[in-house]
Residue, then its C-alpha position, 0 to 999 in steps of 0.5 A: m457493534e463496533e465499527f470495522e477498522p481496516r488494517i492496511v500494510g504500507f510498503l513505503c519507499n524510503w526516499c519518497t513515500a515514507a518521506a511524504a508520510d513523515l512530512a504529513g505528520t510533521t505538518r500535522l495533516k489529519y489522516p486515518p492511522n490505519i496504515r502500518p508502514i514498512r519502510t523499504m529502500c525502493s518500491g521495486s524491492v517489494d516482492p509480491f510474496y510479501v504482499l500476499l503474505a500480508l493479506l493472508r495474515g490479516a491485512d485488509g489492504v496493502l499500499i505500495g508507495g514509490c517515487h514517480p516514474g522517472d524519479c526513482h533513486y535507483v533509476s528503474g525500481n518503480y518500473k519494476a514495482r509497476r510490472r510486479i504489481a500488474v502481474l500480481h493483480e492478474v494473478l489475484r484476478t485469475l484466482g477470483l480474489d479481490e485485486d482492489r485490496v492492493w494499491l500502487r501509488w506514486i507519492s514523492a517526498s514533497e507530497g505530504r498532502k497526497f499521502a494523507e489523501t491516499a491514506g484516507e482514500i484507501t481506508a475508506k475503500m477498505k471500510e466499504k469492502g469490509p474485512s478481507p476474507l483471505a485471512r479467514e479462508w486461506g490464512i496461514 
């Protein structure tokens, strides 16, 4: 039987986390290719609806990456992201769904190694959890 390879959607801030992913690639750091990146202008622009939609359409995990608090290109976007994801985690918990499949991480443009480590960490955690039951049970 083939080993399970998780599908992870990454909503990555253009100014920080997406740049860190680029840095990780250009410096040839090794990390799993499981993250499907979606470049956003800010982590604060990631609507929880799209996170849920990714999970319902088959993603095994979602990574939202943004600038460190206080360093947002749009001043307070990462604080908005933190509030939105906290509420989303509470909603998932209330519904009895796995909140650990949605990760929020602060990764600046100069932290290519941290991006690679985070990609490895989320991939390993999703492999451990197995395929997400959301797409099968609630898929649209």
